[in-house]
C-alpha positions as CSV (number, residue, x, y, z in Angstrom):
1,M,-7.0,11.5,-16.1
2,N,-5.7,12.9,-12.9
3,S,-6.5,11.8,-9.4
4,E,-9.5,13.8,-8.1
5,K,-9.8,15.1,-4.6
6,I,-13.1,15.2,-2.8
7,T,-12.9,17.6,0.2
8,V,-15.1,16.8,3.1
9,Q,-16.2,19.7,5.3
10,S,-14.8,19.7,8.8
11,L,-18.3,19.5,10.2
12,Y,-18.8,16.1,8.6
13,T,-16.4,13.2,8.7
14,V,-16.9,10.2,6.4
15,T,-17.2,7.1,8.5
16,D,-15.6,3.8,7.8
17,E,-19.0,2.4,6.8
18,E,-19.7,5.3,4.4
19,L,-16.2,4.9,2.8
20,M,-16.8,1.2,2.4
21,L,-20.2,1.9,0.8
22,M,-18.8,4.5,-1.6
23,S,-16.1,1.9,-2.6
24,S,-18.6,-0.8,-3.2
25,Q,-20.8,1.5,-5.3
26,N,-17.9,2.6,-7.4
27,P,-15.8,-0.5,-8.1
28,E,-13.9,1.2,-10.9
29,L,-12.3,3.6,-8.4
30,R,-10.2,3.2,-5.3
31,F,-10.7,5.6,-2.4
32,E,-8.4,6.5,0.4
33,R,-9.2,8.7,3.4
34,N,-6.4,11.0,4.6
35,A,-6.0,11.6,8.3
36,N,-7.6,15.1,7.9
37,G,-10.8,13.6,6.4
38,T,-10.0,14.4,2.8
39,L,-11.0,11.7,0.4
40,E,-8.9,10.9,-2.7
41,T,-10.0,8.8,-5.7
42,M,-7.6,6.9,-7.8
43,P,-8.6,6.1,-11.3
44,P,-7.9,2.7,-12.7
45,T,-4.2,2.2,-13.7
46,A,-3.0,1.7,-17.2
47,G,-1.9,-1.7,-18.4
48,I,1.8,-1.4,-17.5
49,S,1.1,-0.1,-14.0
50,G,-1.4,-2.8,-13.3
51,N,1.0,-5.4,-14.6
52,R,3.7,-4.1,-12.2
53,E,1.3,-4.1,-9.3
54,I,0.2,-7.7,-9.8
55,K,3.8,-8.9,-10.3
56,A,4.9,-7.3,-7.0
57,G,1.9,-8.8,-5.2
58,A,2.5,-12.2,-6.8
59,Y,6.2,-12.4,-5.9
60,L,5.3,-11.3,-2.4
61,F,2.4,-13.8,-2.1
62,N,4.4,-16.7,-3.4
63,W,7.2,-16.1,-0.9
64,V,5.0,-15.5,2.1
65,E,2.9,-18.5,1.3
66,S,5.9,-20.8,0.8
67,Q,7.4,-19.8,4.1
68,E,4.0,-19.5,6.0
69,L,4.9,-16.0,7.2
70,G,1.5,-14.4,7.3
71,E,-1.0,-12.9,4.9
72,V,-0.6,-10.8,1.7
73,F,-3.2,-8.2,0.5
74,G,-3.8,-6.6,-2.8
75,S,-4.4,-3.0,-3.8
76,S,-8.1,-3.0,-3.0
77,T,-7.5,-3.7,0.7
78,G,-8.0,-0.7,3.0
79,F,-5.9,-0.5,6.1
80,K,-7.0,1.9,8.8
81,L,-4.0,3.5,10.4
82,A,-3.7,4.9,13.9
83,N,-4.3,8.5,12.6
84,T,-7.7,7.3,11.0
85,A,-6.3,7.5,7.5
86,V,-7.4,4.5,5.3
87,R,-4.7,3.5,2.9
88,A,-4.6,0.9,0.2
89,P,-1.1,0.0,-0.8
90,D,-0.5,-1.8,-4.1
91,A,0.7,-4.9,-2.1
92,A,0.9,-5.4,1.7
93,F,2.1,-8.1,4.1
94,V,0.9,-8.7,7.7
95,A,3.0,-11.1,9.8
96,K,1.4,-14.2,11.2
97,G,-0.4,-13.5,14.5
98,R,-0.8,-9.8,14.0
99,L,-4.3,-9.7,12.3
100,P,-7.2,-9.1,14.6
101,E,-9.3,-12.1,15.5
102,G,-12.2,-12.5,13.1
103,W,-10.6,-10.3,10.4
104,D,-11.4,-12.9,7.8
105,Q,-15.1,-12.9,8.7
106,Q,-15.7,-9.2,8.1
107,E,-16.2,-8.5,4.4
108,D,-17.3,-4.9,5.1
109,K,-14.6,-3.7,7.5
110,F,-11.2,-2.2,6.9
111,I,-8.2,-3.9,8.6
112,N,-7.5,-1.9,11.7
113,L,-3.7,-2.0,11.7
114,A,-0.6,-0.9,9.8
115,P,0.8,-3.7,7.6
116,N,4.4,-4.9,8.4
117,F,5.4,-4.3,4.8
118,V,4.0,-2.3,1.8
119,I,4.8,-1.8,-1.8
120,E,3.7,1.2,-3.8
121,I,4.2,1.5,-7.6
122,P,3.3,4.9,-9.1
123,S,1.2,4.9,-12.2
124,K,1.6,7.6,-14.8
125,N,-0.9,9.9,-13.0
126,D,0.7,9.6,-9.5
127,S,2.8,12.3,-8.0
128,L,6.1,10.9,-6.7
129,A,6.1,13.5,-4.0
130,K,2.7,12.5,-2.9
131,L,3.7,8.8,-2.7
132,K,6.9,9.7,-0.8
133,A,4.7,11.5,1.8
134,K,2.4,8.4,1.9
135,M,5.4,6.2,2.5
136,E,6.6,8.4,5.4
137,E,3.1,8.2,6.8
138,Y,3.1,4.4,6.6
139,I,6.4,4.3,8.5
140,A,5.3,6.9,11.1
141,K,2.1,4.8,11.8
142,G,3.8,1.4,12.2
143,V,4.8,0.0,8.8
144,Q,8.3,-1.6,9.3
145,L,9.4,-1.7,5.7
146,G,8.2,-0.1,2.4
147,W,9.3,-0.3,-1.2
148,L,8.5,2.6,-3.5
149,I,9.2,1.4,-7.0
150,D,9.9,4.3,-9.2
151,S,10.0,3.0,-12.8
152,K,10.2,6.5,-14.3
153,N,13.6,7.0,-12.7
154,Q,14.6,3.3,-12.8
155,Q,15.0,3.1,-9.0
156,A,13.4,2.0,-5.7
157,L,13.3,3.9,-2.5
158,V,13.2,1.7,0.5
159,Y,11.7,3.1,3.7
160,R,12.5,1.5,7.1
161,R,11.0,1.7,10.6
162,D,14.1,3.6,11.8
163,G,13.3,6.5,9.4
164,S,16.1,5.7,7.0
165,I,15.5,5.8,3.3
166,T,17.8,4.1,0.8
167,Q,17.8,4.6,-2.9
168,Y,18.5,1.5,-5.1
169,L,19.3,1.5,-8.8
170,A,17.7,-0.8,-11.4
171,T,20.4,-3.4,-11.0
172,A,19.8,-3.9,-7.3
173,I,18.2,-6.9,-5.6
174,L,15.6,-5.7,-3.0
175,S,15.4,-7.6,0.3
176,G,12.5,-8.1,2.7
177,E,15.2,-7.7,5.4
178,D,14.0,-9.0,8.8
179,V,10.4,-8.0,8.0
180,V,9.8,-10.5,5.3
181,P,12.7,-12.8,5.9
182,G,14.3,-14.4,2.9
183,L,12.4,-12.3,0.3
184,M,14.8,-11.3,-2.4
185,L,13.7,-9.7,-5.7
186,P,15.6,-8.2,-8.5
187,L,14.3,-4.6,-8.9
188,K,14.4,-5.0,-12.7
189,K,11.4,-7.4,-12.4
190,L,9.2,-4.5,-11.1
191,L,10.5,-1.7,-13.4
């Protein structure tokens, strides 16, 4: 099953509330809104992709919690970026003190900021080119560090706030650098 695109006419823009409603009425799908108003649906991932996503989130969560660095979010969390796009990375970290006041009291609102750190793990149906473009958008809109885990090619692409992109092979140990201080993870654990 391929990702389907729902195109929204330029006369009508899907509001945050409508996007949230569509998401709650279709829990088996994940929706994202591009900056141009185009909606994308992402079908459920296969077992191996879902396993990789939860592992990435668990490693990140355990480190962040043990160091009291901030909050970690899973793949169903929508972040509204400065360009109005709503993105849901496979795992995300927001540093302590950056979340808007009352964020944890609003079940029906997207988080209105770019996370400090994101992880994206392509499933079989994802286009690597599309995910690379998404990572570039994240960085352009304020994400400081992003890991794109490419299991098909046994590598990771690490995107940084300065615009640099570094390719790491399967034997590498990925670092949270100064964004998630102390986080170290052998890439093999996510491949």
